[in-house]
C-alpha positions in Angstrom: 0.0 0.0 0.0 2.9 2.3 0.8 4.4 1.7 -2.6 1.1 2.6 -4.3 0.8 5.9 -2.4 4.4 6.7 -3.4 3.6 6.2 -7.1 0.4 8.2 -6.7 2.3 11.1 -5.1 4.9 11.1 -7.9 2.2 11.0 -10.5 0.4 13.9 -8.9 3.6 16.0 -8.7 4.4 15.1 -12.3 0.9 16.2 -13.4 1.2 19.5 -11.4 4.5 20.3 -13.1 3.4 19.5 -16.6 -0.1 21.1 -16.4 1.1 24.7 -17.2 3.2 23.3 -20.1 0.3 21.5 -21.6 -2.0 24.5 -21.2 0.6 26.8 -22.8 1.0 24.5 -25.8 -2.7 24.3 -26.3 -2.9 28.1 -26.2 -0.1 28.4 -28.7 -1.7 26.0 -31.1 -5.0 27.9 -30.8 -3.3 31.2 -31.6 -1.4 29.6 -34.5 -4.7 28.2 -35.9 -6.4 31.6 -35.6 -3.5 33.3 -37.4 -3.5 30.7 -40.2 -7.3 31.1 -40.7 -7.0 34.9 -40.8 -4.2 34.7 -43.4 -6.3 32.3 -45.5 -9.3 34.6 -45.3 -7.2 37.5 -46.5 -5.8 35.5 -49.4 -9.3 34.3 -50.6 -10.6 36.0 -53.7 -13.7 38.1 -53.3 -16.1 38.5 -56.2 -17.3 42.0 -57.1 -19.5 42.0 -60.2 -17.9 40.2 -63.1 -14.3 40.4 -61.9 -12.4 38.8 -59.1 -10.6 41.0 -56.7 -7.9 39.7 -54.3 -8.0 41.2 -50.9 -4.3 40.5 -50.2 -2.2 43.4 -51.3 1.5 43.6 -52.0 2.9 46.3 -49.7 6.2 47.9 -50.2 7.8 50.6 -48.1 10.3 53.4 -49.0 12.7 53.1 -51.9 11.6 49.6 -52.8 8.5 51.1 -54.5 10.6 52.3 -57.5 14.1 51.0 -57.9 14.9 53.4 -60.7 14.4 56.5 -58.5 16.6 55.3 -55.7 
């Protein structure tokens, strides 16, 4: 009986130590999934009338807009 209680205490301590890690991993996976879904929604074409318009734009900053002028 004493051996069983020792194993039970070790298992409980192991669970207490790993619980925050498991919760953090679950949270990270949820955030990654939300970011991936948002990126997919931005890249989907949206139809307006007879033409298809992509909502994802190419953004450039500074001198990268026109290499001939820089």
